[in-house]
C-alpha positions as CSV (number, residue, x, y, z in Angstrom):
1,M,-13.3,94.0,-17.7
2,T,-11.0,95.7,-19.4
3,E,-10.6,97.1,-22.6
4,L,-7.2,95.9,-23.3
5,Q,-8.2,92.9,-21.8
6,K,-10.9,92.3,-23.3
7,K,-9.4,92.5,-26.9
8,K,-6.4,90.1,-25.1
9,S,-9.6,87.8,-24.5
10,N,-10.0,88.0,-28.0
11,I,-6.9,87.6,-30.3
12,L,-6.5,84.5,-27.8
13,E,-10.0,82.6,-28.2
14,T,-8.9,83.4,-32.9
15,I,-5.4,81.9,-31.7
16,T,-6.1,79.2,-29.9
17,P,-8.4,76.5,-32.3
18,I,-5.4,77.3,-34.7
19,E,-3.0,76.1,-33.3
20,E,-5.4,73.3,-31.3
21,A,-5.9,72.3,-35.3
22,I,-2.0,72.5,-36.3
23,Q,-1.3,69.9,-32.6
24,K,-4.1,67.6,-35.0
25,I,-2.4,67.8,-38.3
26,N,0.9,67.6,-37.1
27,Y,-0.3,64.2,-34.8
28,L,-1.9,62.8,-38.1
29,E,0.6,63.8,-40.3
30,E,3.4,61.4,-37.7
31,S,0.8,59.2,-37.5
32,L,0.2,58.6,-40.8
33,E,3.4,56.6,-41.3
34,I,2.5,53.9,-39.4
35,L,0.3,52.5,-42.0
36,D,3.3,52.5,-44.6
37,E,4.8,49.9,-42.1
38,D,3.7,45.5,-41.9
39,G,0.2,44.9,-40.7
40,G,0.0,49.2,-40.1
41,D,-3.4,48.5,-41.9
42,I,-5.4,47.3,-38.9
43,F,-4.5,51.4,-38.4
44,L,-6.7,52.4,-40.8
45,E,-10.2,52.5,-39.3
46,E,-9.8,54.8,-36.4
47,M,-7.2,56.9,-38.1
48,L,-9.7,57.3,-40.6
49,K,-12.2,58.4,-37.2
50,D,-9.5,61.0,-36.2
51,I,-9.7,62.6,-40.3
52,T,-13.2,62.9,-39.4
53,K,-13.1,64.2,-35.9
54,L,-10.7,66.9,-37.7
55,K,-12.8,67.6,-40.1
56,G,-15.4,68.7,-37.5
57,F,-13.0,70.5,-35.4
58,L,-11.8,72.7,-38.7
59,D,-15.3,73.1,-39.4
60,E,-16.2,74.4,-36.6
61,A,-12.7,76.7,-35.6
62,E,-13.8,78.2,-39.2
63,L,-17.0,78.6,-38.1
64,R,-16.5,80.1,-35.4
65,L,-13.5,83.2,-36.6
66,L,-16.8,84.6,-38.7
67,L,-18.4,85.5,-35.7
68,S,-16.3,88.4,-35.0
69,G,-18.1,91.4,-35.1
70,E,-18.6,93.4,-31.5
71,A,-22.0,91.6,-29.7
72,D,-21.4,88.4,-31.7
73,K,-20.9,86.0,-28.4
74,N,-24.1,87.8,-26.4
75,N,-27.5,86.8,-25.6
76,A,-30.0,87.1,-28.5
77,I,-33.5,88.3,-28.2
78,V,-35.8,87.4,-31.4
79,S,-39.3,88.9,-32.0
80,I,-41.7,87.2,-34.7
81,H,-45.1,89.0,-36.4
82,P,-47.1,87.3,-38.6
83,G,-47.6,89.7,-41.5
84,A,-51.1,90.0,-43.9
85,G,-53.1,86.9,-43.5
86,G,-54.5,86.7,-40.0
87,V,-55.2,83.6,-39.0
88,E,-52.8,81.7,-40.9
89,S,-50.3,84.2,-40.6
90,Q,-50.4,83.8,-37.0
91,D,-50.2,79.9,-37.2
92,W,-46.9,80.6,-39.8
93,A,-45.2,82.7,-36.9
94,Q,-45.7,80.2,-34.0
95,M,-44.5,77.7,-36.6
96,L,-40.6,79.7,-37.1
97,M,-41.2,80.6,-33.5
98,R,-41.3,76.6,-32.8
99,M,-38.0,75.6,-35.2
100,Y,-36.2,78.3,-32.9
101,F,-36.9,77.1,-29.5
102,R,-36.2,73.3,-30.9
103,W,-32.5,74.7,-32.3
104,A,-31.2,75.7,-28.7
105,E,-32.8,72.9,-27.5
106,R,-30.5,71.4,-29.4
107,H,-27.4,73.3,-28.6
108,N,-28.3,74.4,-25.2
109,Y,-29.8,77.5,-25.1
110,K,-31.1,79.1,-22.6
111,V,-35.2,80.7,-24.1
112,E,-36.9,82.8,-22.2
113,I,-40.3,84.4,-23.2
114,V,-40.8,88.2,-23.2
115,D,-43.7,88.9,-24.3
116,S,-45.7,87.0,-26.8
117,Q,-49.8,87.6,-28.0
118,P,-52.1,84.3,-28.8
119,G,-53.3,84.0,-31.7
120,D,-57.6,84.9,-32.4
121,E,-57.7,81.1,-33.0
122,A,-54.6,80.0,-33.3
123,G,-50.9,80.2,-33.9
124,I,-49.4,84.0,-32.4
125,K,-50.2,87.3,-33.8
126,G,-46.3,88.0,-31.6
127,V,-44.0,87.2,-29.7
128,T,-40.5,88.5,-28.1
129,F,-38.3,86.2,-26.4
130,S,-34.8,85.9,-25.2
131,V,-31.7,83.3,-25.7
132,S,-28.7,82.6,-23.8
133,G,-25.8,81.5,-24.6
134,L,-22.5,82.0,-26.0
135,Y,-22.6,83.2,-29.4
136,A,-26.3,82.6,-29.2
137,Y,-26.7,86.3,-31.4
138,G,-23.8,85.9,-33.5
139,Y,-25.9,82.7,-35.2
140,I,-29.3,83.8,-35.1
141,K,-28.8,87.3,-36.4
142,A,-28.3,85.1,-39.9
143,E,-32.5,84.4,-39.0
144,A,-33.6,88.4,-39.3
145,G,-35.8,88.9,-42.5
146,I,-38.7,87.7,-44.1
147,H,-39.4,84.6,-44.1
148,R,-42.5,82.7,-46.3
149,L,-44.5,79.4,-45.7
150,V,-46.1,78.0,-48.8
151,R,-48.9,75.3,-47.8
152,I,-52.1,73.6,-48.3
153,S,-54.2,75.8,-45.6
154,P,-55.4,73.4,-42.8
155,F,-57.7,76.0,-42.5
156,D,-59.3,76.4,-45.5
157,A,-62.1,74.4,-45.8
158,N,-61.7,74.3,-49.4
159,K,-57.4,73.5,-49.3
160,R,-56.3,76.1,-50.7
161,R,-53.1,76.7,-51.5
162,H,-51.8,80.4,-48.7
163,T,-48.9,82.0,-49.1
164,S,-47.9,83.4,-45.5
165,F,-45.4,86.1,-44.2
166,A,-43.6,86.3,-41.0
167,A,-41.1,88.5,-40.2
168,V,-38.3,87.3,-37.5
169,L,-35.8,90.5,-36.2
170,V,-33.0,89.8,-33.8
171,Y,-30.6,92.3,-31.3
172,P,-27.7,91.4,-29.6
173,E,-28.5,92.0,-25.4
174,L,-26.5,94.0,-24.4
175,E,-23.2,93.0,-22.1
176,D,-22.4,96.5,-19.6
177,D,-19.4,96.8,-21.5
178,I,-21.4,98.2,-24.7
179,K,-23.0,101.5,-23.3
180,I,-26.7,102.6,-24.4
181,E,-27.7,105.8,-22.4
182,I,-30.8,105.6,-21.9
183,R,-31.5,108.9,-19.5
184,D,-35.2,108.2,-16.9
185,E,-36.7,111.5,-18.5
186,D,-37.3,109.7,-22.4
187,L,-39.2,106.4,-20.2
188,K,-42.6,106.4,-20.3
189,I,-43.9,103.1,-18.3
190,D,-47.0,101.7,-17.6
191,T,-48.3,99.1,-16.0
192,F,-51.0,96.9,-16.1
193,R,-52.5,92.8,-16.3
194,S,-51.4,90.1,-17.5
195,S,-53.9,88.7,-20.1
196,G,-51.8,85.3,-20.5
197,A,-51.7,82.1,-17.9
198,G,-51.6,82.7,-14.1
199,G,-54.3,81.7,-12.1
200,Q,-56.1,84.4,-9.7
201,H,-52.9,86.2,-9.6
202,V,-53.2,87.8,-13.1
203,N,-56.4,88.6,-12.5
204,K,-55.6,91.2,-9.3
205,V,-52.7,92.4,-10.5
206,S,-51.0,94.2,-12.3
207,S,-47.2,92.7,-12.5
208,A,-46.5,93.3,-16.4
209,V,-45.2,96.3,-18.0
210,R,-45.2,98.3,-21.2
211,I,-41.5,100.9,-21.8
212,T,-41.9,103.4,-24.1
213,H,-38.4,105.2,-25.2
214,I,-39.9,108.0,-26.4
215,P,-37.1,110.0,-28.4
216,S,-36.8,106.6,-31.0
217,G,-40.9,105.9,-30.8
218,I,-39.8,102.1,-28.9
219,I,-42.3,100.0,-27.4
220,V,-42.0,97.3,-25.7
221,A,-44.4,95.3,-23.4
222,C,-43.5,92.6,-21.0
223,Q,-45.8,90.3,-19.3
224,S,-44.3,86.6,-18.8
225,E,-42.8,87.2,-15.5
226,R,-45.4,87.6,-11.9
227,S,-43.4,89.8,-10.5
228,Q,-43.4,93.6,-12.2
229,I,-39.9,94.1,-11.3
230,R,-38.5,91.5,-13.1
231,N,-41.1,92.1,-16.3
232,R,-39.5,96.4,-16.5
233,E,-36.0,94.4,-16.2
234,L,-37.1,92.5,-19.5
235,A,-38.5,95.1,-21.1
236,L,-35.4,96.9,-20.2
237,K,-33.2,95.2,-22.2
238,V,-35.4,94.3,-25.2
239,V,-35.3,98.7,-25.3
240,K,-31.6,98.6,-24.7
241,A,-31.0,96.0,-27.9
242,R,-32.9,97.4,-30.1
243,L,-31.4,101.4,-29.4
244,Y,-28.0,99.0,-30.1
245,D,-28.8,97.6,-33.5
246,M,-31.0,101.0,-35.0
247,T,-27.9,102.8,-33.4
248,L,-25.5,100.1,-35.6
249,K,-27.3,100.7,-38.4
250,S,-26.9,104.3,-38.2
251,R,-23.3,104.2,-38.1
252,E,-23.3,101.5,-41.3
253,K,-25.5,104.5,-43.9
254,K,-22.7,106.8,-42.6
255,L,-20.1,104.8,-44.0
256,D,-21.7,103.5,-46.7
257,D,-21.6,99.4,-45.7
258,F,-25.0,98.8,-45.8
259,K,-25.8,95.6,-45.3
260,G,-28.3,96.0,-48.4
261,D,-31.4,94.5,-49.7
262,K,-30.5,91.1,-48.5
263,K,-30.8,91.9,-44.6
264,E,-33.3,94.5,-45.0
265,I,-36.5,93.4,-43.1
266,S,-39.3,94.5,-45.5
267,W,-42.6,92.7,-46.1
268,G,-41.3,91.5,-50.1
269,N,-38.0,90.4,-49.7
270,Q,-38.3,87.1,-48.2
271,I,-35.1,86.0,-47.2
272,R,-36.4,82.2,-47.2
273,S,-38.9,80.2,-48.5
274,Y,-40.9,77.2,-47.0
275,T,-42.7,74.9,-50.2
276,L,-45.3,72.6,-48.3
277,Q,-46.6,72.3,-51.2
278,P,-46.5,71.4,-54.0
279,Y,-43.9,69.9,-53.8
280,R,-41.3,70.0,-50.7
281,L,-38.3,71.9,-50.6
282,I,-36.9,74.7,-48.3
283,K,-34.6,77.5,-50.1
284,D,-32.9,80.6,-48.7
285,H,-32.6,83.5,-51.6
286,R,-29.1,84.6,-49.7
287,T,-27.0,81.8,-50.3
288,N,-29.0,79.5,-52.8
289,L,-29.1,77.0,-50.7
290,E,-31.7,73.9,-51.2
291,V,-32.8,71.4,-48.5
292,G,-35.3,68.8,-48.8
293,D,-36.1,67.4,-45.4
294,V,-38.9,70.2,-44.6
295,D,-39.5,68.4,-41.3
296,S,-35.8,68.4,-40.2
297,V,-35.1,71.9,-40.9
298,L,-38.9,73.2,-39.0
299,D,-38.4,70.8,-35.8
300,G,-34.8,73.2,-35.9
301,D,-31.9,71.4,-37.8
302,I,-30.9,74.9,-38.8
303,D,-27.7,75.1,-38.5
304,L,-26.7,74.6,-43.0
305,F,-28.4,77.3,-43.6
306,I,-26.8,79.9,-40.6
307,T,-23.6,78.4,-41.2
308,E,-24.0,79.2,-45.4
309,Y,-24.6,82.4,-44.8
310,L,-22.3,83.4,-42.6
311,K,-19.5,82.3,-45.1
312,S,-21.6,84.3,-47.7
313,D,-21.7,87.4,-45.6
314,R,-18.6,87.3,-44.2
């Protein structure tokens, strides 16, 4: 797709929902007149349903207008890393992973694990996965940052309250029209035997791949596939995504338009707190949105947090 065609497509995708909304509003305005006629009240219930549908359509159109970034339509690559705290933080990282998997399932997005390192007793030491679907990156980029959990630890025999942290990093998976130059001589590629499930195959074949981008120091490992070629492709995708993210941040700094503390990924700077004891509440510190239905959120119902963040960021 040429640059001009891409711009035309983006403009049409912006204009079309607005035109559809205007048509729906005009139709409803004309239809409402029937309520003033004799017996017109029998149509009231149907009209209320149409108004509710229109509101949902307008909300969705507004949200799509907020997703105007260069890579917002792209697939996403997500990495989750537990903070200090051993098994407690590793378990929290796995809980977050499940939350995003369930969110992706709700939106019919495809999830593919690139690399996962199991915890010593429970949870995970780290995971990287891709989320594929239209606007996957535009939505889930709102989750980038530090997530804080407060609960009575199931791993503490004394039933004490623990605070755990996990970092969520989000990158766009790059399309062919976004160029990131990677020279072969800048890459160090190592192969090793996979450590996860897979039967005899993983014990005999060095199918796992580790790619180091020497100039940036980026290191990506992938062992989710049986094929070394496929693992190399997936790892290289993550390297490109992280290089693109570094390029964007460098450009933003030069323009004095850096996203600031609310998006910065650093320990002790949580974007959201999940409190399970002594009370149950999830609070987003960027928007001050609070939700009491903790179980639904941890089961993937995070759209309200994403929407509020996108609106406030805009």
